[in-house]
C-alpha positions, 0 to 999 in steps of 0.5 A: 460522592459529587463530581467535581464540576468541569472549569469553564477554561476546560468546557471551552478548551473541549469544545473548540478541539472537538471542532478542530478536529472534526473539521480536520476529519471532514477536510480528509475525508470529504475529497474520498467520499465525494470521490466514490458518491461520483462514482456511483452518479449518474455522469451527465448529473455527477458533472453538473454538481459541484458539491455533493453529500448523497449519490445522484441518480445511483448507477453501477454502469460507471464501473462496468464501462471501467471493467470494460476497457480492454485488458484490465483484467490482465492487469489486475491480476497481475497487480494481485501477483506482484502484491501477494508475491512481492509482499511474502518475498520482502516479508520473508528475506527483510525478517530473515536478515533483522533476525540475523542482524539481532546476532552478537556471533554476525561479523560486522553485524552493526556495520550491514544495519548502518549501511542498510539505514544510510540506503535510505538516505543515500539514492544512487538515481535514475539513470544507475537503477535502470542500468542496473536493472538492465544489466540484471535482465529484468527487462520486461520480466515479472522479477522488476517487481519483485527483486528489488524490493526484496529487502526493505530497510525500513521494515528491516528497521521495524522488525530488527527493533520488535525483535530486540524486545523480546526475552533473550530467555525465550531463544536460549531455552530452545536451543539448550532443548537443541534447536538451530537458528532457523528452527528458534526463527521460524517456530519462536521468533515470527509467531511472537513478532506477528504484529510488527509483521502485519504493519510490514505486510500492510506498508509492503502491500500497499507500495507493491499495489500502487507503484507503477513507475518501473512498469512505465521504466522496464516493462513494455509488454502489455501481459506484464502491465499492472494495473495502475499502469494501465489505469493510467493510460485510460487517465490520460485518454479519459476525453477520447474514451468518454468520447468513444462511449458517448458515440456508442463507439466500442473500442475502449469502451461500449455503452452509454454515456460516461464524461471524462470527470465520472470515468477519472473518478471510478479509475480512482476508486477502482484502484484505491478499493482494493488496498484498502480492504486489506486494513480492516484485518490487519488493523489491530496486529498494525497498532499493536506493532508500531505502538511497541517498535515506536516506544522500543525506539 
């Protein structure tokens, strides 16, 4: 059987689409790729080159200098702890609230759900938020990173929508066998909701890892400073740090010269790479969860 020949107009259309999407891909991917190759290039050579597709005089000295900055490893530990603990807390409280809101037995469940949705659009503002956090004694406390994000309205919508797509027969059969609400939630609902939970993990982990404003406004202790806040401070002092390194100073970073430009690029990669490593492990479930939630919604 002979294949139908594609019309000339269709061929032109397909070629144009390929070219357009290829250009969009390059426009989105190249800036990040450029930051990466600059971070592993010789500082002086990278400073003198505006466009490059390969590292210039490949070196890892830039990363070595960044990781020698004072307080980096302590801040890295705080950010990792915040991301892991915050994600677990958000996942547990948001999912159990979503499960509760799917129960017809809960009085006023529609009101509570709508109240949660409205909270996404109405914000009291920065000053009331600051005063509330201070009145709860969360200032200069690690809990300031955890408690305010224990429930996410956006993730609540995703999880509740997914749970409502599960056949009620599964829960009814478990209840007949004597299982309580929490047993059904832990042993039946949660395993089935793995795809949407993976999506929530990605959203929450990225948010926790990138957050720095609460650190800026509510935390003064160096022992609780996050990696993002620490690197932001060094980013603002890039010229001074580079000059100290160039002159052989040891106050901030020791060793050979590093330019403010390569320091900024390297700091950007240090902040970005750890959270990027999470996505490949969650990609399969992440896509499934988003697609099911979108179809159901």
